[in-house]
C-alpha positions as CSV (number, residue, x, y, z in Angstrom):
1,M,126.0,85.9,58.8
2,T,122.5,85.4,57.3
3,D,120.3,88.2,56.2
4,G,118.0,87.5,59.1
5,A,120.8,87.7,61.6
6,V,122.0,91.0,60.1
7,V,118.5,92.5,60.5
8,L,118.2,91.2,64.1
9,A,121.6,92.6,65.0
10,A,120.6,96.0,63.5
11,D,117.3,96.0,65.4
12,L,119.1,95.2,68.7
13,G,121.6,97.8,68.0
14,D,118.9,100.4,67.9
15,F,118.3,99.9,71.6
16,W,121.9,101.1,72.3
17,N,121.8,104.1,70.0
18,Y,122.7,106.6,72.7
19,S,123.1,109.6,70.4
20,Q,119.6,109.2,69.0
21,T,118.1,108.6,72.4
22,A,119.8,111.7,73.8
23,D,118.6,113.7,70.8
24,L,115.0,112.7,71.3
25,L,115.3,113.3,75.1
26,S,116.2,116.9,74.3
27,R,112.9,117.6,72.6
28,G,110.1,119.2,74.4
29,F,107.3,116.8,73.7
30,V,109.5,113.9,74.8
31,Q,110.4,115.7,78.0
32,E,106.7,116.4,78.7
33,S,105.9,112.7,78.1
34,L,108.8,111.7,80.4
35,I,107.5,113.9,83.3
36,A,103.9,112.7,82.8
37,L,105.0,109.0,82.9
38,A,107.2,109.7,86.0
39,L,104.2,111.3,87.8
40,L,102.0,108.4,86.8
41,G,104.6,106.0,88.1
42,L,104.7,107.9,91.4
43,I,101.0,107.8,92.0
44,G,100.8,104.2,90.8
45,G,103.6,103.2,93.1
46,V,102.0,105.0,96.0
47,L,98.5,103.7,95.6
48,G,99.5,100.2,94.4
49,P,100.3,98.6,97.8
50,M,96.8,99.5,99.2
51,I,95.2,98.3,95.9
52,V,96.8,95.0,96.3
53,A,96.2,94.8,100.1
54,R,92.5,95.6,99.6
55,Q,92.2,93.2,96.6
56,M,91.0,95.9,94.3
57,S,92.8,94.8,91.1
58,F,89.5,94.1,89.3
59,A,88.2,97.5,90.5
60,V,91.2,99.2,88.9
61,H,90.5,97.4,85.7
62,G,86.8,98.4,85.9
63,A,87.7,102.1,86.6
64,A,90.1,102.1,83.7
65,E,87.6,100.7,81.3
66,L,84.9,103.1,82.4
67,S,87.3,105.9,82.0
68,F,87.5,104.8,78.4
69,T,83.7,105.1,78.3
70,G,83.7,108.6,79.7
71,A,86.5,109.7,77.3
72,S,84.5,108.2,74.4
73,A,81.4,110.2,75.5
74,A,83.5,113.3,75.7
75,L,84.8,112.8,72.2
76,L,81.2,112.5,70.9
77,A,80.1,115.5,72.9
78,G,83.1,117.6,71.8
79,V,84.4,118.4,75.3
80,S,87.7,117.6,77.0
81,V,88.6,113.9,76.7
82,N,90.6,114.2,79.9
83,V,87.6,115.5,81.9
84,G,85.4,112.9,80.4
85,G,87.8,110.1,81.3
86,I,88.1,111.5,84.9
87,V,84.3,111.7,85.3
88,G,83.8,108.2,84.0
89,A,86.5,106.7,86.2
90,V,85.6,108.6,89.4
91,L,81.9,107.7,89.1
92,A,82.8,104.1,88.6
93,A,85.3,104.0,91.4
94,A,82.8,105.7,93.8
95,V,80.3,103.0,93.1
96,F,82.9,100.3,93.6
97,G,84.0,101.9,96.8
98,V,80.5,102.0,98.3
99,L,80.5,98.2,98.1
100,G,83.3,98.2,100.7
101,N,84.7,94.9,101.6
102,R,81.9,92.7,100.3
103,A,84.2,91.1,97.7
104,R,81.6,88.8,96.1
105,E,79.1,91.5,95.5
106,R,81.8,94.0,94.5
107,D,83.2,91.7,91.8
108,S,79.8,90.9,90.3
109,V,78.7,94.5,90.2
110,I,82.0,95.6,88.7
111,G,81.7,92.9,86.0
112,A,78.1,94.0,85.2
113,V,78.8,97.7,85.2
114,M,82.0,97.3,83.2
115,A,80.4,95.3,80.5
116,F,77.6,97.8,80.1
117,G,80.1,100.7,80.2
118,L,82.3,99.1,77.5
119,G,79.2,98.6,75.3
120,L,78.4,102.3,75.7
121,G,82.0,103.2,74.9
122,V,81.9,101.3,71.6
123,L,78.6,102.9,70.8
124,F,80.0,106.4,71.4
125,L,83.1,105.7,69.3
126,S,80.9,104.3,66.5
127,L,78.8,107.5,66.5
128,Y,82.0,109.6,66.6
129,G,83.3,107.9,63.5
130,R,87.0,108.1,64.1
131,V,88.3,104.6,65.1
132,G,91.9,105.6,65.3
133,T,91.2,108.2,68.0
134,G,89.2,105.7,70.0
135,F,91.9,103.1,69.6
136,S,94.5,105.5,71.2
137,L,92.3,105.5,74.4
138,L,92.9,101.7,74.7
139,T,96.6,101.7,73.9
140,G,97.7,105.2,75.2
141,Q,99.1,108.3,73.6
142,V,102.1,109.1,75.7
143,V,104.1,110.9,73.0
144,S,101.3,113.4,72.6
145,V,100.6,114.3,76.2
146,G,101.2,118.0,75.5
147,R,101.3,120.8,78.0
148,E,97.7,120.6,78.9
149,G,97.9,116.9,79.5
150,L,101.0,117.4,81.7
151,I,99.2,120.0,83.7
152,A,96.2,117.7,84.2
153,V,98.5,114.8,85.3
154,S,100.4,117.2,87.7
155,I,97.2,118.5,89.3
156,T,95.8,115.0,89.7
157,A,99.1,113.7,91.2
158,A,99.2,116.5,93.7
159,V,95.6,115.9,94.8
160,I,96.1,112.2,95.1
161,L,99.3,112.5,97.1
162,V,97.9,115.1,99.5
163,V,94.6,113.2,100.1
164,F,96.4,109.8,100.4
165,A,98.8,111.2,103.0
166,A,95.9,112.4,105.0
167,I,94.0,109.1,105.0
168,Y,97.0,106.8,105.0
169,R,97.0,105.6,108.6
170,P,93.3,104.9,109.0
171,L,93.3,103.4,105.5
172,L,96.1,101.1,106.5
173,F,94.3,100.1,109.7
174,A,91.0,99.5,107.8
175,S,92.9,97.5,105.1
176,L,94.6,95.2,107.6
177,D,91.6,94.6,110.0
178,P,88.4,96.3,108.9
179,R,86.3,95.0,111.7
180,V,88.6,96.1,114.5
181,A,89.1,99.5,112.6
182,A,85.3,100.0,112.5
183,A,85.0,99.1,116.2
184,S,87.7,101.6,117.0
185,G,85.7,104.4,115.3
186,V,87.5,104.5,111.9
187,P,85.0,105.5,109.2
188,V,85.8,102.4,107.1
189,R,83.1,102.9,104.4
190,A,83.9,106.6,103.9
191,I,87.6,105.9,103.7
192,A,87.0,103.1,101.2
193,V,85.0,105.5,99.0
194,V,87.7,108.2,99.2
195,F,90.4,105.7,98.3
196,A,88.4,104.3,95.4
197,I,88.0,107.8,94.0
198,L,91.7,108.3,94.2
199,V,92.2,105.1,92.3
200,G,89.7,106.3,89.8
201,L,91.6,109.5,89.3
202,A,94.9,107.6,88.8
203,A,93.2,105.2,86.4
204,A,91.8,108.1,84.4
205,Q,95.2,109.7,83.9
206,G,96.7,106.3,83.2
207,V,94.2,105.8,80.4
208,Q,95.2,109.1,78.8
209,I,98.9,108.1,78.9
210,I,99.3,104.3,78.5
211,G,95.8,103.3,77.7
212,A,92.9,101.5,79.4
213,L,94.3,98.1,78.6
214,L,97.6,98.7,80.3
215,V,96.8,100.8,83.4
216,M,97.4,97.8,85.7
217,S,101.0,97.6,84.7
218,L,101.7,100.7,86.9
219,L,98.9,100.6,89.4
220,I,99.2,96.9,90.4
221,T,102.2,95.1,89.0
222,P,104.9,97.1,90.8
223,A,103.1,96.8,94.2
224,A,102.5,93.1,93.6
225,A,106.3,92.7,93.0
226,A,107.2,94.7,96.1
227,A,104.9,92.6,98.2
228,R,106.9,89.5,97.2
229,L,110.0,91.0,98.8
230,S,108.7,92.4,102.1
231,A,105.7,92.4,104.5
232,N,106.6,95.8,106.0
233,P,104.1,98.4,104.6
234,T,106.8,101.2,104.4
235,T,109.3,99.0,102.6
236,V,106.6,97.8,100.2
237,L,105.5,101.4,99.5
238,I,109.1,102.5,98.7
239,L,109.8,99.5,96.6
240,S,106.5,99.9,94.7
241,V,107.4,103.5,93.8
242,V,110.9,102.5,92.7
243,F,109.6,99.7,90.5
244,A,106.8,101.8,89.0
245,E,109.3,104.6,88.2
246,V,111.8,102.2,86.6
247,S,109.0,100.7,84.5
248,A,107.5,104.0,83.4
249,V,110.6,106.1,82.8
250,G,112.7,103.1,81.6
251,G,110.0,102.0,79.2
252,L,109.8,105.5,77.6
253,I,113.6,105.9,77.3
254,A,114.1,102.3,75.9
255,S,111.4,102.9,73.3
256,L,112.9,106.1,71.8
257,A,115.7,104.8,69.5
258,P,114.0,101.7,68.2
259,E,110.7,103.6,67.8
260,L,108.7,100.9,69.6
261,P,105.3,101.6,71.4
262,V,106.0,103.0,74.8
263,S,103.2,101.0,76.5
264,V,104.7,97.7,75.4
265,L,108.1,98.4,77.0
266,V,106.5,99.8,80.2
267,T,104.4,96.7,80.6
268,T,107.4,94.4,79.7
269,I,109.7,96.0,82.2
270,S,107.0,96.0,84.9
271,F,106.3,92.3,84.3
272,A,110.0,91.4,84.3
273,I,110.4,93.1,87.7
274,Y,107.5,91.1,89.0
275,V,108.9,87.8,87.8
276,V,112.3,88.5,89.3
277,C,110.7,89.5,92.6
278,R,108.5,86.5,92.7
279,I,111.5,84.2,92.1
280,I,113.4,86.0,94.9
281,G,110.4,85.7,97.2
282,L,110.0,82.0,96.6
283,R,113.7,81.3,97.2
284,A,113.6,83.4,100.4
285,R,110.8,81.3,101.8
286,D,112.5,77.9,101.1
């Protein structure tokens, strides 16, 4: 066996080092990260089907990027990064939500606001002077969630789930047929704004955990995969949550022994699930 093959075999063996993985899972900071990722997977899986149905993928990306801007501003101001990220994402999501179903206007406004917001974020980080801290906002810092971060994610998840449950039926109606829903007395615009704010909250917490660049791996990809397998809203919702949890929790556990970036494995698992579901969906239609 060549030296390269020996190294490759050793690296692959790290993935199956159960004792090391079990040891790391027994540590408090890893358990906090695991719970935080599980909660993020839950809210991502719940919100995802509606995000896909309402064609809000670009809005999610915009909210995540502007959460980065808010967090950067918070770093410069010396206040809570989590609060800054939430404020930035929620304000952006509210603006996007006001645009309702006007997809052309919505996309152009998101693009314009996002570009300006990212420019501000870079400025804030430059003035702050610590590039490494700012870089973590793009790639995530799941292993350093901490107790305060876990509490923030838990509160956010509770708020999102309660509000989403309250608006689910009219939101589904408005997503499937907005004109008929409006004619039936459903406050389509108000519901769109509320849902956009929920998405902003989820994106803000996602930025803190897996980074602004990877938020869509839990808010969109699992739901997109589930939609390839079923057209039933309830089935898609359940599958979306399952896929998001497998990606989030599985990505963290798989990253422990080989000491790989968590976000890389989360996105890899999520994308692999999407590819498999897409293939199954295509074969089912043939």
